[in-house]
C-alpha positions in Angstrom: -12.9 15.2 -5.8 -13.1 12.3 -8.3 -10.0 10.6 -9.5 -10.2 11.6 -13.1 -7.1 10.1 -14.5 -6.0 6.5 -13.8 -2.8 4.9 -15.1 -1.0 1.6 -14.5 1.7 1.7 -11.9 5.2 1.0 -13.1 5.5 -1.9 -10.6 2.9 -3.7 -12.6 4.4 -3.6 -16.1 6.5 -6.8 -16.0 3.8 -8.7 -14.2 1.1 -7.6 -16.6 3.1 -8.5 -19.7 4.1 -11.8 -18.1 0.6 -12.7 -17.2 -0.7 -11.7 -20.7 1.9 -13.9 -22.4 1.2 -16.9 -20.1 -2.6 -16.7 -20.5 -2.3 -16.3 -24.3 0.1 -19.3 -24.5 -2.3 -21.4 -22.4 -5.4 -20.5 -24.5 -3.6 -21.0 -27.8 -2.2 -24.4 -26.7 -5.7 -25.5 -25.6 -7.2 -24.4 -28.9 -4.5 -26.3 -30.9 -5.0 -29.5 -28.9 -8.8 -29.3 -29.2 -9.6 -27.3 -32.4 -13.4 -27.7 -32.0 -14.9 -25.0 -29.7 -15.9 -26.6 -26.4 -16.9 -25.7 -22.9 -13.3 -25.9 -21.6 -12.1 -23.3 -24.0 -15.0 -21.0 -23.2 -14.4 -21.3 -19.4 -10.7 -20.9 -19.8 -11.0 -17.8 -22.0 -13.5 -16.2 -19.6 -11.3 -17.0 -16.6 -8.2 -15.6 -18.4 -10.1 -12.4 -19.2 -11.2 -12.0 -15.6 -7.8 -12.7 -14.2 -6.1 -10.2 -16.6 -8.7 -7.6 -15.8 -8.0 -8.1 -12.0 -4.3 -7.7 -12.6 -4.8 -4.4 -14.5 -7.2 -3.2 -11.7 -4.7 -4.1 -8.9 -1.9 -2.1 -10.5 -4.1 1.0 -11.1 -2.8 4.3 -9.9 -5.4 7.1 -9.8 -4.0 10.7 -10.1 -4.6 12.3 -6.7 -3.0 15.7 -6.5 -2.4 17.1 -2.9 -1.9 20.7 -1.9 0.7 20.2 0.9 -0.5 21.3 4.3 1.9 21.0 7.3 -1.0 20.8 9.7 -2.6 17.7 8.2 -1.7 14.0 8.0 -3.1 12.2 5.1 -3.8 8.5 4.8 -0.7 6.8 3.3 -2.8 4.0 1.7 -6.3 3.0 0.5 -8.1 0.5 2.8 -9.8 0.0 6.1 -8.6 1.4 9.5 -8.0 -1.7 11.7 -6.0 -0.2 14.5 -6.2 3.1 16.5 -4.3 2.7 19.8 -1.4 3.9 21.9 1.4 1.3 21.8 5.1 1.0 22.3 7.0 1.5 19.0 10.1 -0.7 19.5 12.2 -0.1 16.4 12.9 3.6 16.2 11.2 5.7 18.8 11.3 3.1 21.6 8.5 4.9 23.4 4.7 5.2 23.4 3.2 6.4 20.1 -0.3 6.6 18.6 -0.6 3.8 16.0 -3.1 4.0 13.1 -3.1 0.9 10.8 -4.7 0.6 7.4 -5.4 -2.8 6.0 -5.3 -3.1 2.2 -7.3 -5.9 0.5 -6.2 -7.2 -2.9 -9.0 -4.9 -4.3 -7.5 -1.7 -2.9 -5.1 0.6 -4.7 -1.6 -0.4 -3.4 0.5 2.6 -4.1 1.7 4.0 -0.7 2.0 7.8 -0.2 3.9 10.1 2.1 1.4 11.4 4.8 3.5 14.6 5.4 6.2 16.6 3.7 9.7 16.6 5.2 13.1 14.8 5.3 13.5 11.1 5.4 15.5 10.4 8.6 15.4 6.6 8.7 14.8 3.7 6.3 15.1 0.0 7.1 13.9 -3.2 5.5 13.2 -6.3 7.6 12.6 -9.8 6.2 10.0 -11.7 8.1 6.9 -14.0 8.2 3.6 -14.0 6.3 1.1 -13.6 9.1 -2.3 -12.2 8.0 -1.9 -8.4 7.8 -4.7 -7.5 10.2 -3.0 -9.4 13.1 -1.4 -7.1 15.6 1.7 -9.3 15.5 2.3 -8.6 11.8 3.7 -5.2 12.5 6.7 -6.7 14.3 7.0 -10.2 12.8 6.1 -9.9 9.1 8.3 -8.7 6.2 8.2 -5.0 6.6 9.9 -1.7 5.6 10.1 1.2 8.0 10.4 4.9 7.0 10.6 7.9 9.3 9.9 11.4 7.9 10.7 14.5 9.9 8.6 17.6 9.1 10.0 21.1 9.0 8.5 21.7 12.5 10.5 18.8 13.8 7.7 16.3 14.2 8.7 12.8 13.2 6.2 10.3 11.8 7.0 6.6 11.2 5.4 4.8 8.3 5.7 1.0 8.1 4.8 -1.1 5.1 3.8 -4.5 6.3 3.4 -7.6 4.1 0.4 -9.8 4.5 -0.3 -13.5 4.0 -0.4 -13.2 0.2 2.0 -10.2 -0.3 5.0 -11.1 -2.3 7.1 -8.0 -2.4 7.4 -4.7 -0.6 8.9 -1.9 -2.7 10.2 1.3 -0.8 11.5 4.3 -2.8 12.6 6.2 0.3 16.2 7.1 0.8 17.7 8.6 4.0 18.3 12.3 3.8 16.0 13.0 0.8 13.3 15.7 0.8 9.8 14.3 0.2 6.5 15.9 -0.6 3.2 15.1 1.1 1.3 12.9 -1.3 4.4 11.7 -3.1 5.1 8.0 -3.7 6.7 6.2 -0.8 6.4 2.7 -2.3 4.2 -0.2 -3.3 3.2 -3.5 -1.8 2.2 -6.3 -4.1 -1.0 -8.3 -3.3 -2.5 -7.7 0.1 -0.9 -5.9 3.0 -1.2 -3.1 5.5 0.4 0.3 6.4 1.0 1.5 9.9 1.7 5.1 10.9 3.1 6.0 14.4 2.3 9.5 15.6 3.2 11.5 18.7 1.0 10.9 21.8 -2.0 13.2 21.9 -2.3 13.6 18.2 -5.9 14.5 17.1 -7.3 11.6 15.1 -9.8 12.3 12.4 -10.8 8.7 11.5 -12.6 5.9 13.2 -12.1 2.1 13.4 -13.2 0.2 10.3 -13.5 3.5 8.3 -12.6 3.2 4.6 -9.9 5.7 3.8 -8.1 6.8 0.6 -4.5 7.8 0.2 -4.0 11.5 -0.5 -7.7 12.1 0.1 -8.6 11.1 3.7 -7.2 13.2 6.6 -6.3 10.7 9.3 -5.0 13.2 11.9 -3.8 16.7 12.6 -0.3 17.7 13.6 0.2 18.9 17.2 
């Protein structure tokens, strides 16, 4: 199904306005200093338009409606699958889990979604480093925010927003104890990052390594 409606995410409003004012001020200043049209002005104007277009594109948020299905786990982010492996989750479960990680480049949509419906049972933000997001160590060492959602059947899924080398802010809307809907907004990461999900061992995976996935569209796994 095509994403028919696209709007600008609220996290982008201040940045978009700030960038627009800054670029306008720079271009006006250059024109006042050098009134005659020259190559510098043309290049600066073209670069300003491209930069502003990229900022608008980065903060896009396509409308992707989801009919909640308790048997399916949807991708929480747009991007490329870079990890599918069993690993020890050390923060919350402290046991072996199936980890699926999605790397988001600056050109991906960066709004993060809930992969299942349920109740938020854990939320914790961790300051950290700025290692490149596709590094395995980034999940434990980088700035990150961890959210655990428990489904009505009692299955708990951990979603971790991980900042990358150029990410500047992780935003998490989750609050412990709140009811959340599959496909609803979990948060936003600004400028390059990744999202990990930790599932019970033996979960049936529906994606492959390096597959491009889309939040609220791609089924990454099925609930046991």
